[in-house]
C-alpha positions in Angstrom: -85.5 -46.9 -57.0 -81.9 -48.3 -57.0 -82.2 -49.0 -52.9 -85.3 -51.3 -53.9 -83.3 -52.7 -56.8 -80.4 -53.8 -54.0 -82.8 -55.1 -51.5 -84.7 -57.2 -53.9 -81.1 -58.7 -55.2 -80.0 -59.2 -51.6 -83.4 -60.9 -51.1 -83.1 -63.2 -54.2 -79.6 -64.2 -53.3 -80.4 -65.0 -49.9 -83.4 -67.0 -50.9 -80.9 -68.8 -53.4 -78.7 -69.7 -50.8 -81.3 -70.8 -48.3 -82.6 -72.9 -51.4 -79.1 -74.5 -51.8 -78.6 -75.2 -48.1 -82.2 -76.8 -48.2 -81.6 -78.9 -51.4 -78.3 -80.0 -49.7 -80.1 -81.2 -46.4 -82.6 -82.9 -48.0 -80.0 -84.8 -50.6 -78.0 -85.7 -47.5 -81.0 -87.7 -45.6 -82.3 -89.0 -48.7 -79.2 -90.6 -49.9 -79.3 -92.2 -46.1 -82.9 -93.5 -46.9 -81.8 -94.8 -50.1 -78.8 -96.9 -48.2 -81.1 -98.3 -45.7 -83.6 -99.3 -48.4 -80.7 -101.1 -49.9 -79.3 -102.8 -46.8 -82.8 -103.9 -45.9 -83.4 -105.4 -48.9 -79.9 -107.4 -49.3 -80.4 -108.7 -45.8 -84.3 -109.7 -46.3 -83.0 -111.9 -49.5 -80.1 -113.1 -47.7 -82.4 -114.2 -44.8 -85.0 -115.7 -47.1 -82.5 -117.6 -49.4 -81.1 -119.0 -45.7 -84.6 -119.8 -44.7 -85.4 -121.4 -47.9 -82.4 -124.0 -48.1 -83.3 -124.7 -44.5 -86.5 -125.6 -45.5 -85.7 -127.9 -48.2 -83.4 -129.7 -45.7 -86.3 -130.2 -43.3 -86.4 -133.7 -42.7 -90.2 -133.8 -41.4 -93.4 -131.8 -41.7 -92.9 -130.5 -37.9 -89.3 -129.2 -38.8 -90.5 -127.4 -41.7 -93.2 -125.7 -40.1 -90.8 -124.7 -37.4 -88.4 -123.2 -39.7 -91.2 -121.4 -41.7 -92.5 -119.9 -38.4 -89.2 -118.8 -37.2 -88.2 -116.9 -40.9 -91.6 -115.4 -40.6 -91.5 -114.1 -37.0 -88.1 -112.8 -37.8 -89.4 -111.1 -41.0 -92.3 -109.3 -39.1 -90.0 -108.3 -36.2 -87.1 -106.8 -38.9 -90.0 -105.1 -40.7 -91.5 -103.5 -37.9 -87.9 -102.1 -36.7 -87.1 -101.3 -40.3 -90.2 -99.4 -40.4 -89.4 -97.5 -37.3 -85.7 -96.4 -38.5 -87.4 -95.3 -41.5 -90.1 -93.2 -40.1 -87.1 -91.6 -38.1 -85.3 -91.1 -41.1 -87.9 -89.6 -43.1 -89.0 -87.1 -40.0 -85.1 -86.3 -39.7 -85.1 -85.2 -43.8 -88.3 -83.1 -43.2 -86.7 -81.2 -40.2 -83.3 -80.7 -42.2 -85.0 -79.5 -45.1 -86.9 -77.3 -43.1 -84.0 -75.8 -41.0 -82.6 -73.6 -43.4 -86.1 -71.8 -44.3 -87.2 -71.4 -40.4 -85.8 -68.0 -39.9 -87.7 -66.7 -42.9 -90.8 -68.1 -42.3 -90.8 -66.3 -38.8 -89.8 -63.2 -40.0 -92.7 -63.6 -42.8 -95.2 -64.1 -39.9 -94.2 -61.8 -37.7 -94.1 -58.7 -40.3 -97.7 -59.3 -41.0 
């Protein structure tokens, strides 16, 4: 009976350590994602403000259309690049959160 209790106690300790490692990985990667969102938002706002100023300073309709087209093109390209980068970060987040638990899952799968 004491052996089972000690075994259960060790298993509980191991699981708590794994959960802590997993949470630490998750927290680190979630912070990186939040920083990316903040940087992108700031950059996007600054570029939008600059484009608006150029639009106000346009002397002709052709120049205004050129400024607007350039802004939309650059904004779209920046959005696609940011979406790709965030997709990679979310993938890294999932891998990092799963990594500490990987051995446990393999042990459970092979024991059945």
